[in-house]
C-alpha positions as a printed NumPy array, in Angstrom:
array([[ -0.045,  -0.027,  -0.261],
       [  2.943,   2.335,   1.204],
       [  6.16 ,   2.04 ,  -0.708],
       [  8.317,   3.016,   2.213],
       [ 11.916,   3.099,   1.387],
       [ 14.976,   2.067,   3.767],
       [ 15.815,   5.755,   4.255],
       [ 12.268,   6.672,   5.305],
       [ 12.012,   2.818,   7.706],
       [ 15.274,   4.329,   9.408],
       [ 13.588,   7.576,  10.447],
       [  9.925,   6.467,  11.517],
       [ 12.544,   3.746,  13.342],
       [ 14.641,   6.478,  14.948],
       [ 11.448,   8.126,  15.777],
       [  9.541,   5.398,  17.748],
       [ 13.143,   4.483,  19.511],
       [ 13.844,   8.005,  20.873],
       [ 10.006,   8.661,  21.938],
       [  9.608,   5.431,  23.846],
       [ 13.147,   6.119,  25.546],
       [ 12.411,   9.573,  26.053],
       [  8.656,   8.373,  27.406],
       [ 10.483,   5.352,  29.51 ],
       [ 12.682,   7.229,  31.276],
       [ 10.541,  10.444,  32.112],
       [  7.795,   8.611,  33.426],
       [  9.45 ,   7.846,  36.591],
       [ 11.37 ,  11.336,  37.257],
       [  7.427,  12.426,  36.135],
       [  5.623,  10.545,  38.834],
       [  7.648,  11.057,  41.761],
       [  7.477,  15.128,  40.715],
       [  3.729,  14.594,  40.401],
       [  3.934,  12.976,  43.403],
       [  6.067,  15.855,  45.504],
       [  3.631,  19.007,  43.492],
       [  0.456,  17.295,  44.656],
       [  1.212,  15.59 ,  48.197],
       [  4.219,  18.123,  49.786],
       [  3.63 ,  21.855,  50.558],
       [  7.544,  23.107,  50.726],
       [  9.802,  26.685,  50.19 ],
       [  9.976,  26.745,  46.4  ],
       [  6.995,  24.895,  45.301],
       [  5.151,  27.48 ,  42.902],
       [  9.219,  27.76 ,  41.417],
       [  9.533,  24.   ,  40.886],
       [  5.722,  23.906,  39.177],
       [  7.419,  26.944,  36.359],
       [ 10.303,  25.053,  35.48 ],
       [  8.18 ,  22.021,  35.076],
       [  6.119,  23.842,  33.003],
       [  8.602,  26.196,  31.175],
       [  9.012,  24.091,  27.786],
       [  5.322,  24.776,  27.17 ],
       [  6.079,  28.277,  26.528],
       [  9.572,  28.765,  25.322],
       [  9.936,  28.378,  21.846],
       [ 11.544,  25.174,  21.548],
       [ 14.454,  26.342,  19.284],
       [ 15.397,  28.589,  22.485],
       [ 15.186,  25.415,  24.741],
       [ 16.806,  23.29 ,  22.361],
       [ 19.42 ,  25.992,  22.231],
       [ 19.368,  25.862,  26.393],
       [ 20.338,  21.986,  26.382],
       [ 22.989,  22.213,  23.854],
       [ 24.545,  25.242,  25.814],
       [ 24.013,  22.685,  29.017],
       [ 24.978,  19.409,  27.534],
       [ 26.656,  20.104,  24.692],
       [ 30.451,  18.634,  24.373],
       [ 31.524,  21.864,  25.821],
       [ 28.394,  22.542,  28.092],
       [ 28.205,  23.02 ,  31.654],
       [ 27.113,  19.316,  32.029],
       [ 28.208,  17.713,  28.755],
       [ 31.536,  18.81 ,  28.814],
       [ 31.97 ,  16.628,  32.416],
       [ 30.038,  13.621,  31.385],
       [ 32.277,  13.357,  27.719],
       [ 34.847,  13.401,  29.522],
       [ 34.341,  11.197,  33.097],
       [ 31.705,   8.941,  31.387],
       [ 31.699,   9.082,  27.944],
       [ 28.535,  10.117,  27.501],
       [ 27.661,  12.443,  24.613],
       [ 24.593,  14.034,  24.19 ],
       [ 25.015,  16.518,  21.06 ],
       [ 24.159,  15.536,  18.083],
       [ 23.75 ,  11.506,  18.801],
       [ 20.446,   9.919,  18.904],
       [ 20.255,   9.721,  22.763],
       [ 20.536,  13.547,  22.466],
       [ 16.776,  13.668,  20.523],
       [ 15.773,  11.387,  23.639],
       [ 16.798,  13.807,  25.918],
       [ 15.557,  16.399,  23.639],
       [ 11.925,  14.735,  23.029],
       [ 12.164,  13.948,  26.826],
       [ 12.423,  17.716,  28.19 ],
       [  9.709,  18.886,  25.415],
       [  6.952,  16.3  ,  26.259],
       [  7.267,  16.626,  30.233],
       [  5.007,  19.034,  31.236],
       [  2.378,  17.172,  29.219],
       [  3.691,  14.316,  31.206],
       [  3.16 ,  15.779,  34.84 ],
       [  0.043,  17.241,  34.651],
       [ -2.311,  14.602,  34.682],
       [ -0.479,  11.976,  36.908],
       [ -0.697,  15.547,  39.276],
       [ -4.411,  15.648,  38.695],
       [ -4.615,  12.089,  39.334],
       [ -2.674,  11.676,  42.312],
       [ -4.793,  14.741,  43.714],
       [ -8.264,  12.611,  43.202],
       [ -6.855,  10.163,  45.315],
       [ -7.851,  10.167,  48.975],
       [ -5.485,  10.741,  51.11 ],
       [ -7.865,   9.329,  54.027],
       [ -7.344,   5.819,  51.686],
       [ -3.243,   6.824,  52.027],
       [ -3.771,   6.859,  56.419],
       [ -6.326,   3.741,  55.996],
       [ -2.771,   1.914,  54.46 ],
       [ -0.915,   3.479,  57.288],
       [ -2.613,   2.16 ,  59.885],
       [ -2.486,  -1.424,  58.356],
       [  1.383,  -1.351,  58.82 ],
       [  2.148,   0.053,  55.159],
       [  5.351,   1.757,  54.928],
       [  5.1  ,   5.061,  52.804],
       [  6.5  ,   4.057,  49.944],
       [  4.653,   0.734,  49.978],
       [  1.281,   3.057,  50.888],
       [  2.442,   4.762,  47.17 ],
       [  2.939,   1.812,  45.11 ],
       [  0.163,  -0.191,  46.766],
       [ -2.73 ,   2.247,  46.971],
       [ -1.674,   5.916,  45.44 ],
       [  0.078,   4.933,  42.179],
       [ -2.861,   1.952,  40.982],
       [ -5.867,   4.657,  42.03 ],
       [ -3.646,   7.237,  39.819],
       [ -2.887,   4.809,  37.088],
       [ -5.551,   6.355,  34.688],
       [ -3.544,   9.671,  35.047],
       [ -0.479,   8.206,  34.435],
       [ -1.397,   6.41 ,  31.157],
       [ -2.904,   9.578,  30.003],
       [  0.448,  11.3  ,  31.373],
       [  2.62 ,   8.392,  28.742],
       [  0.188,   9.048,  25.698],
       [  0.684,  12.878,  26.103],
       [  4.092,  12.824,  26.651],
       [  5.034,  10.062,  23.706],
       [  2.922,  12.118,  21.198],
       [  4.382,  14.916,  21.677],
       [  8.05 ,  13.444,  21.641],
       [  7.445,  11.636,  18.701],
       [  6.31 ,  15.113,  17.079],
       [  9.125,  16.94 ,  18.229],
       [ 10.89 ,  18.734,  16.223],
       [ 12.523,  22.62 ,  17.145],
       [ 14.308,  21.671,  20.304],
       [ 15.637,  18.278,  18.326],
       [ 17.286,  19.648,  15.182],
       [ 18.679,  22.675,  17.509],
       [ 20.767,  20.412,  19.714],
       [ 21.185,  17.226,  17.644],
       [ 20.76 ,  18.664,  14.089],
       [ 19.564,  17.042,  11.014],
       [ 21.822,  13.696,  10.289],
       [ 20.401,  10.836,   8.551],
       [ 20.463,   7.224,  10.418],
       [ 22.071,   9.119,  13.501],
       [ 19.434,  12.332,  14.399],
       [ 17.076,  12.503,  11.789],
       [ 13.53 ,  11.925,  13.228],
       [  9.888,  11.67 ,  11.064],
       [  9.09 ,  15.149,  11.917],
       [ 13.002,  16.573,  10.83 ],
       [ 12.74 ,  14.448,   8.006],
       [  9.765,  16.4  ,   6.815],
       [ 11.328,  19.154,   7.208],
       [ 14.411,  18.168,   4.738],
       [ 12.038,  16.999,   2.551],
       [ 10.064,  20.043,   2.148],
       [ 13.345,  22.797,   2.554],
       [ 14.561,  20.796,  -0.534],
       [ 11.563,  21.154,  -2.959],
       [  8.886,  18.797,  -1.732],
       [ 11.505,  15.899,  -1.056],
       [ 11.964,  13.737,   1.636],
       [ 15.457,  11.918,   1.429],
       [ 17.88 ,  11.046,  -1.003],
       [ 18.949,   8.136,  -2.063],
       [ 22.617,   6.481,  -2.266],
       [ 23.396,   8.468,  -5.139],
       [ 22.371,  11.106,  -4.062],
       [ 19.237,  11.898,  -6.373],
       [ 16.258,  12.949,  -4.053],
       [ 13.139,  10.48 ,  -4.201],
       [  9.341,  11.914,  -3.55 ],
       [  7.283,  12.828,  -0.007],
       [  5.281,  10.041,   1.278],
       [  2.968,  10.84 ,   4.269],
       [  3.21 ,   7.684,   6.963],
       [  0.491,   7.41 ,   9.429],
       [  1.481,   7.852,  12.331],
       [ -2.54 ,  -3.495,  32.611],
       [ -5.17 , -22.787,  61.775],
       [ -4.936, -19.755,  64.071],
       [ -2.335, -17.934,  65.279],
       [ -1.949, -16.627,  68.491],
       [ -4.423, -13.261,  68.868],
       [ -2.777, -10.098,  69.899],
       [ -1.539,  -9.689,  73.571],
       [ -4.347,  -8.397,  75.844],
       [ -3.268,  -4.73 ,  76.705],
       [ -1.893,  -4.223,  80.28 ],
       [ -2.438,  -0.66 ,  79.841],
       [ -2.708,   2.662,  77.358],
       [ -1.385,   5.769,  79.016],
       [ -2.33 ,   8.932,  77.094],
       [ -1.497,  12.161,  78.41 ],
       [ -1.295,  15.314,  75.655],
       [ -2.129,  18.141,  74.621],
       [ -2.733,  19.546,  71.011],
       [ -4.152,  22.726,  69.357],
       [ -5.797,  22.339,  65.978],
       [ -6.508,  26.011,  65.373],
       [ -8.736,  27.747,  67.892],
       [ -9.418,  24.353,  69.36 ],
       [ -7.505,  22.528,  72.058],
       [ -6.641,  19.425,  73.516],
       [ -5.819,  18.773,  77.016],
       [ -6.818,  14.983,  77.542],
       [ -5.154,  12.684,  80.314],
       [ -5.852,   8.687,  80.707],
       [ -4.581,   5.172,  81.704],
       [ -6.929,   2.543,  80.819],
       [ -6.711,  -1.171,  81.384],
       [-10.054,  -2.201,  80.082],
       [-11.191,  -4.569,  77.087],
       [-13.06 ,  -1.517,  75.772],
       [-12.235,   2.053,  76.295],
       [-14.806,   4.157,  75.228],
       [-14.139,   7.576,  74.502],
       [-18.069,   9.441,  74.916],
       [-18.612,  12.764,  74.083],
       [-20.545,  15.353,  71.577],
       [-19.506,  15.853,  68.181],
       [-16.874,  18.36 ,  68.336],
       [-15.374,  17.001,  71.557],
       [-12.158,  16.144,  70.114],
       [-12.521,  12.399,  70.046],
       [-11.491,  11.711,  66.721],
       [ -8.386,  13.467,  67.317],
       [ -7.352,  11.703,  70.069],
       [ -7.712,   8.362,  68.556],
       [ -5.627,   9.629,  65.768],
       [ -2.776,  10.79 ,  67.935],
       [ -2.961,   7.197,  69.321],
       [ -2.787,   6.037,  65.906],
       [  0.045,   7.821,  64.539],
       [ -1.561,   9.912,  62.47 ],
       [ -1.61 ,  12.92 ,  64.627],
       [  1.324,  13.985,  66.063],
       [  0.684,  15.855,  70.225],
       [  2.563,  19.062,  70.788],
       [  2.969,  17.996,  74.047],
       [  3.302,  14.641,  76.331],
       [  3.208,  10.975,  75.838],
       [  1.16 ,   8.068,  74.579],
       [  2.483,   4.422,  75.864],
       [  1.002,   1.005,  75.379],
       [  2.511,  -0.618,  78.157],
       [  6.558,  -0.396,  78.725],
       [  6.439,   0.584,  74.754],
       [  6.638,   4.897,  74.396],
       [  4.964,   5.813,  71.074],
       [  4.942,   9.612,  71.393],
       [  7.232,  11.667,  73.932],
       [  7.81 ,  14.44 ,  73.058],
       [  9.96 ,  15.652,  76.023],
       [ 12.615,  12.896,  73.944],
       [ 11.345,  13.703,  70.407],
       [ 10.04 ,  10.109,  70.262],
       [  7.327,   9.256,  67.765],
       [  6.775,   6.226,  66.476],
       [  5.559,   6.549,  62.536],
       [  1.477,   4.56 ,  62.449],
       [  2.926,   2.099,  60.26 ],
       [  4.795,   0.724,  62.963],
       [  2.883,   0.753,  65.691],
       [  0.719,  -2.314,  64.922],
       [ -2.486,  -0.946,  65.963],
       [ -5.401,  -0.838,  63.799],
       [ -7.789,   1.476,  63.185],
       [-11.912,   0.958,  61.67 ],
       [-12.835,   4.515,  60.442],
       [-16.692,   5.608,  60.362],
       [-16.394,   5.515,  56.851],
       [-14.834,   2.122,  56.358],
       [-12.074,   3.244,  53.423],
       [-11.654,   0.093,  51.922],
       [ -9.588,   0.675,  49.027],
       [-11.955,   0.511,  45.609],
       [ -9.128,  -0.789,  43.358],
       [ -9.405,  -4.632,  45.382],
       [-11.672,  -6.46 ,  45.767],
       [-12.865,  -7.762,  49.904],
       [-10.328, -11.029,  49.6  ],
       [ -7.589,  -8.463,  48.619],
       [ -8.713,  -6.036,  51.457],
       [ -8.572,  -8.348,  54.202],
       [ -5.208,  -9.464,  52.888],
       [ -3.113,  -5.625,  52.652],
       [ -2.472,  -5.437,  56.366],
       [ -0.793,  -9.004,  56.506],
       [  1.037,  -8.353,  53.415],
       [  2.447,  -5.084,  54.707],
       [  3.232,  -6.523,  57.963],
       [  4.884,  -9.446,  56.249],
       [  2.832, -11.798,  58.192],
       [  2.788, -15.385,  57.489],
       [ -0.665, -16.305,  55.491],
       [ -2.67 , -18.194,  58.053],
       [ -5.627, -19.648,  56.09 ],
       [ -7.245, -21.003,  59.434],
       [ -7.247, -16.766,  61.02 ],
       [ -8.621, -15.685,  58.101],
       [-11.541, -18.327,  57.888],
       [-12.173, -17.499,  61.697],
       [-12.305, -13.519,  61.043],
       [-14.805, -14.189,  58.243],
       [-16.586, -16.5  ,  60.098],
       [-16.9  , -14.212,  63.062],
       [-17.703, -10.901,  60.706],
       [-20.11 , -13.6  ,  58.404],
       [-17.87 , -12.126,  55.531],
       [-17.216, -15.458,  53.595],
       [-19.872, -14.675,  50.956],
       [-18.467, -11.017,  49.922],
       [-14.946, -11.854,  49.226],
       [-14.956, -11.74 ,  44.697],
       [-16.922,  -8.843,  45.016],
       [-15.31 ,  -4.977,  45.425],
       [-16.458,  -2.294,  47.975],
       [-18.295,  -0.371,  45.735],
       [-20.695,  -3.533,  45.484],
       [-21.096,  -4.104,  48.984],
       [-24.108,  -2.379,  51.591],
       [-22.965,   0.524,  54.355],
       [-23.051,  -2.375,  56.95 ],
       [-20.83 ,  -4.694,  55.014],
       [-18.514,  -2.423,  54.628],
       [-18.148,  -1.902,  58.372],
       [-17.702,  -5.441,  58.53 ],
       [-14.948,  -5.989,  55.874],
       [-12.613,  -2.999,  57.366],
       [-13.485,  -4.631,  60.539],
       [-11.999,  -7.603,  59.053],
       [ -9.281,  -6.135,  57.452],
       [ -8.21 ,  -4.665,  60.422],
       [ -8.033,  -7.381,  62.816],
       [ -5.853,  -9.775,  60.259],
       [ -2.98 ,  -7.179,  60.311],
       [ -2.923,  -8.717,  64.052],
       [ -2.862,  -5.657,  65.9  ],
       [ -2.358,  -5.544,  69.557],
       [ -4.652,  -2.529,  70.252],
       [ -7.573,  -1.713,  67.66 ],
       [ -9.476,   1.937,  67.733],
       [-12.936,   2.377,  65.93 ],
       [-14.366,   5.671,  65.271],
       [-17.973,   5.662,  65.186],
       [-17.958,   2.738,  63.489],
       [-21.507,   2.52 ,  63.228],
       [-21.927,   6.396,  63.019],
       [-22.77 ,   6.547,  59.541],
       [-25.204,   3.794,  59.473],
       [-29.029,   3.836,  59.506],
       [-30.508,   2.673,  62.507],
       [-31.32 ,  -0.552,  61.088],
       [-27.653,  -1.052,  59.858],
       [-26.414,  -0.379,  63.281],
       [-28.74 ,  -3.365,  64.697],
       [-27.167,  -5.609,  62.473],
       [-23.711,  -4.618,  63.55 ],
       [-23.617,  -4.048,  67.267],
       [-23.505,  -7.485,  68.129],
       [-20.639,  -8.574,  65.57 ],
       [-18.885,  -5.834,  67.144],
       [-20.042,  -7.394,  70.849],
       [-18.808, -10.985,  69.758],
       [-15.712,  -9.299,  68.744],
       [-15.166,  -7.718,  72.259],
       [-15.628, -11.156,  73.705],
       [-13.79 , -13.662,  70.963],
       [-11.211, -11.831,  69.2  ],
       [ -9.27 , -10.812,  72.484],
       [ -7.908,  -7.841,  70.491],
       [ -8.377,  -4.553,  73.204],
       [-10.299,  -1.473,  71.676],
       [-10.679,   2.177,  72.171],
       [-14.46 ,   2.483,  71.211],
       [-15.488,   6.375,  70.115],
       [-19.38 ,   7.262,  70.02 ],
       [-21.255,   9.896,  71.174],
       [-24.496,   7.293,  71.816],
       [-24.471,   6.478,  75.471],
       [-26.669,   3.081,  74.632],
       [-23.576,   1.718,  72.245],
       [-21.316,   2.604,  75.425],
       [-23.291,   0.653,  77.878],
       [-23.095,  -2.37 ,  75.393],
       [-19.46 ,  -2.442,  74.487],
       [-17.399,  -0.756,  76.819],
       [-15.725,  -2.09 ,  79.909],
       [-14.062,   1.91 ,  81.249],
       [-15.434,   4.912,  79.638],
       [-13.046,   8.721,  79.314],
       [-15.707,  11.287,  78.574],
       [-14.526,  14.109,  76.741],
       [-16.028,  17.771,  76.49 ],
       [-14.534,  20.014,  74.279],
       [-11.271,  18.592,  74.519],
       [-11.047,  17.986,  78.659],
       [-11.742,  15.029,  80.046],
       [-14.611,  15.403,  82.522],
       [-15.192,  11.962,  83.738],
       [-13.606,   8.466,  83.733],
       [-14.757,   5.318,  84.843],
       [-17.389,   2.514,  84.436],
       [-20.871,   3.312,  82.596],
       [-21.954,   5.213,  85.93 ],
       [-20.196,   8.074,  84.402],
       [-22.439,   7.739,  81.31 ],
       [-25.857,  10.522,  81.281],
       [-28.717,   8.705,  82.098],
       [-30.421,  10.657,  79.556],
       [-28.079,  11.568,  76.927],
       [-27.664,  15.16 ,  76.106],
       [-25.084,  15.409,  73.401]])
């Protein structure tokens, strides 16, 4: 159909090689830069952002000239690379890949950054509490959920690289068989009078158009949870101190009393301004000694009010996430015990989006338990459910208290839930502990 000469094939193959190499090398750096801009606030962030987008506004020839000054044989960096490492970019196909990578970089970074910003950071926090180190949170949660943006960025970057002309021809010239890509070959042919290339005998040929995815030992009983912290959050402050040795410690108070902020400090998601948090003899936070154990190293499970199941994983994979992140041996009997306890065996092949609110909470409980925590935090797990669903889930929490052997800290503003579950109760009001004891400290009539 197409009469393509060897010289033309050489230009096509070189263009594909240059664009592929430029995209593959730029993508990891683009992901890192996109994550930095999306997840970190640092001095000079706007400057970095501007520099990334500079190739979009500078004339390509200017970009190519700057690359020549920097990476040319006598350039600031190019001279050192050539003399010490034997790496030469100027007038080589590798230089064409460098130029294409620089020119396509803004188009690659932008969709990746937007995709990372769209990933719910609460899911990353949930992974943190399940024992995933920050780099594993990125690889198993952030990156998979941002994958559509990564693919979009790679496609845009590849398309830009394969058609790049100005920076390439300025930096590496237009040498047939070495740096002559499709765009520069078309330019040369047009400059020669509607011709694409020269044959071996020097005669000029005509232009041709080319179209361009059984049981293990349960977590040990909590001997003591000791909390004595202060934290300022805007105009609100927390001053809380208590020591609990109960099977279920209840944090009770009205909305805005500081309950969630307090268990976030216990989990390691929030650092106290002053004070200590300790489990048994292990100090998790001690501001006087600058001690802070990261959340993923605390072995503390966390069940959030909104479950925070990972949407790209099915129920079976969600349940297994904490075990994998903590590098625990696979124990089918333990998994069966937990799924039977919570009655979620029939849900294993479903995605979170196919579950009801009550089913999501039971899966979240199972996920936290299978990470084998020494302490389990539950932040109003019934708060987002209607009364009918609460009645369904509450018996599972009672079974969890009586059979799982894992001490718990249970947050709620419902006195009825506290009476059924908690063995010791910490009553909070405006960030202060106003009562501590058994069910007798609860109000006879709920006023919250």
